[in-house]
C-alpha positions as semicolon CSV with decimal commas, in nm:
position;residue;x (nm);y (nm);z (nm)
1;M;-6,399;3,933;4,089
2;E;-6,029;4,018;4,083
3;Q;-5,875;4,176;3,777
4;A;-5,559;4,345;3,651
5;S;-5,533;4,523;3,316
6;F;-5,274;4,698;3,107
7;I;-5,313;4,964;2,842
8;I;-5,082;5,062;2,556
9;L;-5,118;5,431;2,468
10;N;-5,006;5,640;2,173
11;N;-5,026;5,991;2,322
12;K;-5,382;5,982;2,462
13;D;-5,513;5,720;2,217
14;V;-5,560;5,367;2,345
15;V;-5,386;5,124;2,111
16;E;-5,454;4,807;2,307
17;L;-5,625;4,707;2,632
18;E;-5,582;4,361;2,784
19;G;-5,675;4,223;3,123
20;Y;-5,669;3,905;3,324
21;G;-5,895;3,815;3,610
22;K;-6,057;3,560;3,835
23;T;-6,424;3,508;3,915
24;I;-6,527;3,316;4,228
25;Y;-6,879;3,173;4,218
26;Q;-7,111;3,105;4,512
27;N;-7,011;2,737;4,512
28;N;-6,644;2,844;4,555
29;Q;-6,554;2,732;4,203
30;E;-6,331;2,971;4,006
31;T;-6,272;3,069;3,646
32;Y;-5,974;3,264;3,519
33;F;-6,019;3,478;3,211
34;R;-5,842;3,701;2,961
35;G;-6,024;4,011;2,835
36;Y;-5,922;4,206;2,527
37;R;-6,026;4,515;2,333
38;N;-5,852;4,639;2,023
39;R;-5,828;4,995;1,891
40;K;-6,151;4,965;1,690
41;E;-6,346;4,849;1,997
42;Q;-6,218;5,115;2,241
43;D;-6,476;5,386;2,180
44;S;-6,768;5,145;2,177
45;G;-6,685;4,986;2,515
46;V;-6,718;4,630;2,386
47;G;-6,478;4,339;2,376
48;E;-6,459;3,973;2,464
49;T;-6,331;3,750;2,738
50;K;-6,201;3,397;2,708
51;I;-6,192;3,149;2,996
52;V;-5,831;3,030;3,015
53;N;-5,839;2,816;3,331
54;S;-6,072;2,703;3,610
55;T;-6,113;2,482;3,912
56;D;-6,205;2,117;3,857
57;K;-6,586;2,136;3,829
58;L;-6,570;2,410;3,563
59;K;-6,287;2,268;3,347
60;S;-6,526;2,214;3,054
61;L;-6,571;2,593;3,029
62;I;-6,206;2,649;2,933
63;G;-6,188;2,805;2,589
64;M;-6,538;2,959;2,604
65;V;-6,545;3,310;2,452
66;C;-6,800;3,563;2,583
67;P;-6,862;3,908;2,433
68;Y;-6,913;4,195;2,677
69;A;-7,006;4,563;2,697
70;I;-6,879;4,789;2,974
71;N;-6,954;5,143;3,090
72;F;-6,737;5,325;3,344
73;L;-6,897;5,565;3,593
74;K;-6,634;5,749;3,800
75;T;-6,491;5,475;4,027
76;Q;-6,753;5,212;3,939
77;H;-6,840;5,018;3,627
78;M;-7,132;4,827;3,480
79;L;-7,060;4,514;3,279
80;L;-7,296;4,309;3,063
81;Q;-7,162;3,979;2,937
82;S;-7,334;3,718;2,723
83;V;-7,282;3,353;2,641
84;N;-7,423;3,165;2,343
85;L;-7,616;2,900;2,537
86;R;-7,697;2,684;2,235
87;Q;-7,335;2,669;2,124
88;N;-7,215;2,601;2,479
89;K;-7,503;2,388;2,610
90;K;-7,285;2,088;2,691
91;K;-7,025;2,302;2,865
92;L;-7,279;2,488;3,079
93;S;-7,456;2,177;3,206
94;V;-7,161;2,115;3,437
95;I;-7,244;2,425;3,645
96;S;-7,568;2,278;3,782
97;Q;-7,409;1,948;3,885
């Protein structure tokens, strides 16, 4: 995964955090996403990502929104992301093809 983020601060308080990134899967397909957390979500470590572009086989995933939770540990992080499979069943079937 490749990612770049920016943060808007007011003194030491985070006002807004936004990031863009790319995920490369084992079949060499790629998705490009936008992640966002607002002021209310900062302390809880949750937010959401939206797939904004992809390579051909994953085009049907564009527009999918996935909530996430993240925890930073020194120079590493742990990320848990979920997808509503029932809502996105048609979109996700393309991954196994």
